[in-house]
C-alpha positions in Angstrom: 57.9 -80.3 0.5 61.7 -81.1 0.1 64.4 -80.3 2.4 65.9 -77.7 0.7 62.7 -75.7 0.0 61.9 -76.0 3.9 65.1 -74.9 5.2 64.4 -71.1 5.4 60.8 -71.5 6.6 61.8 -73.5 9.5 64.9 -71.4 10.4 63.5 -70.9 14.0 63.1 -74.3 14.3 66.5 -75.1 13.5 67.6 -72.3 15.9 65.8 -73.9 18.7 67.8 -77.5 17.8 70.9 -75.6 18.0 70.2 -74.0 21.7 68.6 -77.4 22.9 71.9 -79.1 21.5 74.1 -77.0 23.0 72.9 -77.8 26.5 71.7 -81.2 25.7 73.4 -83.9 24.1 76.4 -81.8 23.8 76.9 -81.9 27.3 76.9 -85.6 27.2 79.6 -85.8 24.5 82.0 -83.2 26.1 81.9 -84.9 29.6 82.5 -88.3 28.1 85.7 -87.1 26.6 86.9 -84.2 28.5 87.6 -86.1 31.6 90.5 -88.3 30.0 93.1 -85.6 29.5 93.6 -84.4 33.0 93.6 -87.7 34.5 97.1 -87.6 35.8 96.6 -83.9 37.2 93.9 -84.9 39.1 95.4 -88.0 40.4 98.4 -85.9 41.5 96.0 -83.2 43.2 94.4 -86.2 45.1 97.6 -87.2 46.4 98.7 -83.8 47.4 95.3 -83.1 49.1 95.8 -86.1 51.2 99.4 -85.3 51.9 98.3 -81.9 53.1 95.4 -83.4 55.3 97.3 -86.1 57.0 100.7 -86.0 56.2 100.5 -89.4 54.5 100.5 -89.9 50.5 97.9 -91.8 49.0 98.9 -95.3 47.8 98.7 -95.9 44.2 95.8 -98.6 44.4 93.5 -96.0 46.5 94.4 -93.3 44.1 93.3 -95.3 41.3 90.2 -96.4 43.0 89.5 -92.5 43.8 90.0 -91.9 40.0 87.6 -94.7 38.7 84.9 -93.3 40.9 85.5 -89.7 39.9 85.0 -91.1 36.3 82.2 -93.5 37.0 80.1 -91.3 39.4 79.0 -89.0 36.3 76.9 -92.5 35.3 75.4 -92.4 38.6 74.2 -88.9 38.4 73.3 -89.2 35.1 70.8 -92.1 36.3 69.2 -89.7 39.0 68.8 -87.0 36.2 66.8 -89.7 33.7 64.6 -90.9 36.7 63.7 -87.1 37.0 63.1 -86.8 33.4 59.8 -88.4 34.0 58.3 -85.9 36.4 59.9 -82.7 36.1 59.0 -82.1 32.3 55.2 -83.1 32.9 55.4 -80.9 36.2 56.9 -77.8 34.8 57.1 -78.3 31.0 60.1 -79.2 29.0 61.1 -75.5 28.9 61.6 -75.1 32.6 62.8 -78.2 33.3 65.6 -77.4 31.0 66.3 -74.0 32.5 66.4 -75.5 36.0 68.6 -78.4 34.6 71.1 -75.5 33.3 71.3 -74.1 36.9 72.5 -77.9 38.1 75.3 -77.4 35.4 76.5 -73.9 36.5 76.9 -75.2 40.4 78.8 -77.9 39.0 81.0 -75.6 36.7 81.8 -73.7 40.1 82.6 -76.5 42.3 85.1 -77.7 39.5 86.5 -74.2 39.2 87.3 -73.8 42.9 88.1 -77.3 43.8 91.8 -76.8 43.5 91.6 -73.4 45.6 89.6 -75.2 48.3 91.9 -78.1 48.2 89.0 -80.7 48.0 88.8 -83.3 45.7 85.5 -84.0 47.0 84.4 -81.2 45.3 85.2 -83.1 42.0 83.1 -85.9 43.3 80.0 -83.7 43.6 80.7 -81.4 40.5 81.0 -84.8 38.4 77.7 -86.2 40.1 75.9 -83.0 39.5 77.1 -83.0 35.7 75.7 -86.4 35.5 72.5 -85.0 36.6 72.4 -82.3 34.2 73.4 -84.7 30.9 70.7 -87.5 32.3 67.9 -85.1 32.7 69.2 -82.8 29.5 69.4 -85.3 27.0 66.1 -87.1 27.5 64.3 -83.4 27.6 66.4 -82.4 24.7 64.9 -85.2 22.6 61.4 -84.9 24.1 61.3 -81.1 23.6 62.6 -81.4 19.9 60.6 -84.3 18.8 57.3 -82.4 20.3 58.2 -79.1 18.4 58.9 -80.6 14.8 56.5 -81.6 12.0 56.6 -85.0 11.1 58.4 -84.6 7.7 61.5 -83.1 9.8 60.9 -85.3 13.0 63.7 -87.7 12.0 66.0 -84.9 10.9 65.6 -82.9 13.9 65.8 -85.5 16.5 69.1 -86.9 15.1 70.9 -83.4 15.4 71.0 -85.1 19.3 73.6 -87.3 17.6 75.6 -84.6 15.8 75.7 -82.4 18.9 76.6 -85.5 21.1 79.7 -86.2 18.3 80.6 -82.6 18.5 80.8 -82.6 22.3 83.0 -85.5 22.2 85.4 -83.8 19.6 85.1 -80.4 21.6 86.4 -82.1 24.7 89.3 -84.1 22.8 90.3 -80.8 21.1 90.4 -78.7 23.9 91.9 -81.6 26.2 95.4 -81.5 24.5 98.2 -80.1 25.9 98.4 -77.3 24.0 95.3 -75.9 24.8 93.8 -76.8 28.6 95.2 -80.0 29.2 97.9 -78.5 31.5 98.7 -78.8 35.3 97.5 -75.1 35.5 94.5 -75.2 33.4 92.6 -78.4 34.5 89.7 -76.8 36.8 89.3 -74.6 33.7 88.8 -77.7 31.6 86.5 -79.3 34.2 84.4 -76.4 34.6 83.8 -75.8 30.6 80.6 -77.1 30.7 79.1 -74.1 32.5 79.5 -72.1 29.2 77.0 -74.3 27.2 74.7 -74.2 30.1 74.7 -70.2 30.2 74.2 -70.3 26.6 71.1 -72.8 26.7 69.7 -70.8 29.6 69.9 -67.5 28.0 68.7 -69.1 24.6 65.7 -70.7 25.8 64.2 -67.6 27.2 63.5 -66.5 23.8 61.7 -69.8 22.6 58.1 -70.9 23.4 57.2 -74.2 25.3 57.0 -77.6 23.2 53.6 -77.1 21.2 52.7 -80.6 21.6 52.9 -80.3 25.5 50.9 -77.1 25.6 48.1 -78.6 23.1 47.8 -82.2 24.9 49.1 -81.9 28.5 47.9 -78.4 29.3 44.9 -78.2 26.7 46.1 -74.6 25.7 45.1 -74.6 21.8 45.7 -70.9 21.5 49.1 -71.3 22.8 50.0 -74.2 20.8 49.0 -72.6 17.5 50.7 -69.4 18.4 53.9 -71.5 19.1 53.8 -73.7 15.9 53.2 -70.5 13.7 56.1 -68.6 15.5 58.5 -72.0 15.0 57.4 -73.2 11.4 56.0 -69.7 10.2 53.3 -71.8 8.6 49.6 -70.6 8.6 47.7 -74.1 7.5 48.4 -76.3 10.7 45.4 -78.3 10.2 46.8 -81.4 9.7 49.2 -81.4 12.9 46.4 -79.9 14.9 44.3 -82.8 13.8 46.9 -85.5 14.7 47.3 -83.8 18.4 43.6 -83.8 18.7 43.3 -87.5 17.9 46.2 -88.1 20.4 44.5 -86.1 23.1 41.2 -87.9 22.4 42.7 -91.2 22.8 44.5 -90.1 26.3 41.2 -88.3 27.4 40.8 -88.6 31.1 44.4 -90.3 31.6 47.1 -89.1 33.7 50.8 -89.3 32.9 51.8 -92.9 33.2 54.3 -94.2 35.5 57.2 -96.3 34.7 55.3 -99.4 35.8 52.4 -98.6 33.5 55.1 -98.8 30.5 56.7 -102.0 31.8 53.3 -103.7 32.6 50.7 -102.6 30.0 50.1 -104.7 26.8 49.4 -101.7 24.7 53.0 -100.7 24.7 54.7 -103.9 25.0 56.4 -104.0 21.4 57.3 -100.2 21.8 59.1 -101.2 25.1 60.9 -104.0 23.6 62.1 -101.6 20.7 63.2 -99.2 23.4 65.1 -101.4 25.1 66.8 -103.8 22.7 68.1 -101.4 19.8 67.5 -98.0 21.4 68.2 -97.7 25.0 70.9 -100.7 25.0 72.9 -98.4 22.5 75.8 -98.8 25.0 75.9 -102.6 24.5 76.7 -102.1 20.8 80.3 -101.7 21.9 81.2 -98.5 20.8 82.4 -96.9 24.2 84.3 -100.0 24.7 85.9 -99.6 21.2 87.0 -96.1 21.9 88.7 -97.6 25.1 90.6 -100.5 23.4 91.5 -98.3 20.6 94.4 -96.7 22.4 95.9 -100.2 22.7 95.5 -100.9 19.1 97.1 -97.7 18.2 99.8 -98.4 20.6 100.5 -101.8 18.9 100.8 -100.1 15.3 103.6 -98.0 16.8 101.6 -94.7 17.4 103.6 -92.5 19.7 102.1 -91.9 23.2 102.4 -88.1 22.6 100.2 -88.6 19.3 97.6 -90.5 20.6 95.2 -87.6 21.7 95.3 -86.5 18.0 94.2 -90.0 16.4 91.5 -90.1 19.3 90.2 -86.3 17.9 90.0 -88.2 14.5 87.7 -91.1 15.8 85.3 -88.2 17.4 85.7 -86.1 13.9 84.4 -89.6 11.8 81.7 -90.0 14.4 80.6 -86.3 13.9 81.0 -86.4 10.1 79.0 -89.6 9.6 76.1 -88.5 11.9 75.7 -85.3 10.0 75.4 -87.4 6.7 72.8 -89.3 8.6 71.1 -86.4 9.3 70.4 -85.8 5.8 69.4 -89.3 4.9 67.1 -90.5 7.7 63.9 -89.0 6.2 64.5 -90.8 2.9 65.9 -94.0 3.9 63.8 -94.5 7.0 64.6 -95.3 10.6 64.3 -99.1 10.2 66.6 -99.7 7.6 69.5 -97.3 8.8 69.5 -98.7 12.3 68.8 -102.4 11.3 71.5 -102.6 8.7 73.6 -100.4 10.6 73.6 -102.9 13.6 73.9 -105.7 11.2 77.2 -104.0 9.4 78.6 -103.3 12.9 78.6 -106.9 14.0 80.3 -107.9 10.7 83.0 -105.5 10.9 83.7 -106.4 14.6 83.8 -110.1 13.9 86.6 -109.1 10.9 88.3 -107.1 13.9 88.7 -109.9 16.2 89.8 -112.2 13.3 92.5 -109.4 12.5 93.4 -108.9 16.2 93.9 -112.5 16.7 96.6 -112.8 13.6 98.2 -109.1 14.4 101.4 -110.8 14.9 102.0 -112.6 11.3 102.3 -109.3 9.3 103.6 -105.6 10.2 100.9 -104.3 8.2 97.9 -106.1 10.2 97.9 -103.3 12.9 97.0 -100.8 10.3 94.1 -102.8 9.4 93.0 -102.9 12.6 93.0 -99.0 12.8 91.2 -99.0 9.7 88.5 -101.3 11.0 88.1 -99.0 14.1 87.3 -96.1 12.1 84.8 -98.8 9.9 83.1 -99.3 12.9 82.9 -95.9 14.2 81.4 -94.7 10.8 78.7 -97.5 10.5 77.7 -96.6 14.1 77.4 -92.5 13.0 75.5 -93.5 9.9 73.0 -95.6 11.5 72.4 -96.6 15.4 74.0 -93.4 16.9 71.3 -91.0 16.0 68.7 -93.0 14.5 68.0 -94.7 17.9 67.2 -91.2 19.1 64.9 -90.6 16.6 63.1 -94.0 16.8 62.9 -93.3 20.6 61.1 -90.1 19.9 58.7 -91.7 17.8 57.5 -94.8 19.9 55.3 -93.5 22.4 52.4 -91.1 22.8 52.3 -87.9 25.0 50.7 -89.6 28.1 53.6 -92.4 28.0 56.5 -90.7 26.8 58.0 -89.1 30.2 57.8 -92.8 31.7 59.4 -94.1 28.5 62.1 -92.0 28.8 63.1 -92.8 32.6 63.3 -96.4 31.2 65.6 -95.5 28.3 67.8 -93.3 30.6 68.0 -95.9 33.2 69.3 -98.6 30.9 71.5 -96.3 29.1 73.5 -95.0 32.2 73.3 -98.2 34.3 74.6 -100.0 30.6 77.4 -97.1 30.6 78.2 -97.7 34.1 78.5 -101.6 33.8 80.6 -101.3 30.4 82.9 -98.8 32.1 83.7 -100.8 35.1 83.8 -104.1 33.8 85.3 -103.7 30.5 88.6 -104.0 31.7 88.3 -107.2 33.5 86.7 -108.4 30.4 89.2 -107.6 28.1 92.0 -109.3 30.6 89.8 -112.6 30.7 88.9 -112.6 27.1 91.4 -110.4 25.2 90.5 -109.5 21.6 87.6 -111.9 22.0 85.6 -109.6 24.0 84.2 -107.7 21.0 82.0 -111.2 20.1 79.8 -110.1 23.2 79.1 -107.0 21.4 78.6 -108.9 18.0 75.8 -110.9 19.6 74.1 -107.8 20.8 74.4 -106.0 17.3 73.1 -108.9 15.6 70.0 -109.6 17.8 69.4 -105.9 17.5 69.7 -106.0 14.0 67.1 -109.2 13.5 64.8 -107.5 16.0 64.6 -104.1 14.1 64.3 -105.8 10.9 61.9 -108.3 11.2 59.6 -106.7 14.0 59.8 -103.1 14.1 57.4 -101.0 12.0 58.8 -98.1 9.8 57.9 -94.7 11.5 59.2 -92.3 9.0 56.5 -89.6 7.9 53.6 -91.0 10.1 51.7 -89.3 12.7 51.9 -90.5 16.5 48.2 -92.2 16.1 49.3 -94.1 12.8 52.6 -95.5 14.5 50.5 -96.6 17.6 48.2 -98.4 15.1 51.2 -100.0 13.5 52.4 -101.3 16.8 48.9 -102.2 18.1 49.3 -104.7 15.0 51.8 -106.7 17.3 50.7 -105.8 20.5 47.3 -107.4 19.9 48.2 -110.1 17.4 46.9 -112.9 18.8 43.7 -111.3 19.6 43.3 -109.9 16.0 44.1 -113.2 14.9 41.4 -114.9 17.0 38.9 -112.2 15.9 39.7 -113.1 12.3 39.4 -116.8 13.0 35.8 -116.2 14.5 34.8 -114.1 11.9 35.7 -117.1 9.3 33.7 -119.8 11.6 30.6 -117.6 11.6 30.8 -117.0 7.8 31.4 -120.8 7.3 28.2 -121.5 9.5 26.1 -119.2 7.6 27.0 -120.6 4.4 
């Protein structure tokens, strides 16, 4: 059944993806982008608060350090949320974990909203940390919930909606942060509190949806609850194929408890899934996309873009990522995960090589800076077409139910610590290497491309058990080769 004939049948599933997205990856996107606009207003607020308390203003370097910590504490909070994404969804279920998570975001929004009234920049610290927790937990459970509620023929498309909402969040943060809207001295507390709105929308919306069907069937053993959830979400009576797949997965994990992070790290049976999780998926921060967004402003300035117009060009970069991620969502179940992510990384590496060369000769001609702007948009487009969302879909395909929560803890840990390191160190890398800083990311993208193209099996259209069998050929390759060799020797002896 093709997408056009199923879109009406699965309208409730698409509505679920909207509810999950608005309180999941959308929150990540908006938190990444919204903080840039009120930077000067918050620094001024910190200075005024310190002046009121001690009568002495904050010196420039200390103020900058406080600001850097406000930005970076989001990643630390997200790491804490990612760690709990392995236990809360198992203990309380995917749905209840998200309901709890939305309460955290609402508390963070209130702290932001009243920080100026209370004359406390510490409330901004705490609010950012709680927002980070919300993002770290919400992003993992969002993808977990959606992947466990989708049929195999739509699993790639549905999980890739996470990338669409992430890009949508970035654009939304960039738009509402301009000075004509909420990027003003009077409005910055409301701007920082805006993530409370998506949290309320998801909290209310989730009350009308069932728990993730695979969680009900495999973890809770609730066969009837699973059937009712699938029938309500899919509006489909013939569920035999999906239920058989869940039954095989439950039988393979019979008597097993939910796996720990140590189990995932040490078990041979998921070794190649773990490598796939770490290298091309969780390490998405090391492909250089966030660093590119940061460096883009310097390139825009060198090209003569006025400072007050910079935010509008930034909106263009976010809109580009959103547009290409939307196109990718319609391609993923036809082209497959392997091709999009593997060749996507390869093209990103080639384009960043070209960007490095053009940045080196930018002073030779007046038109070269405009080529650099075009190359930035090319890298962002390729990122949206391939690695941005496909890594989310591939990550959701890799692990069986018992392993999945712990795997998301590892994925979140690498992702958020990677974001923290890139955010803290990239400025120093740029100061030391200049335009050659992108060669670090080129090395990562080429390595990831080679790994995906040569080693990772295609997962599109396959049941979870089938994907596990494909990876077992890699996990137990030597054992299988030894068995074949022994069989050949036995046959030769008999002959």
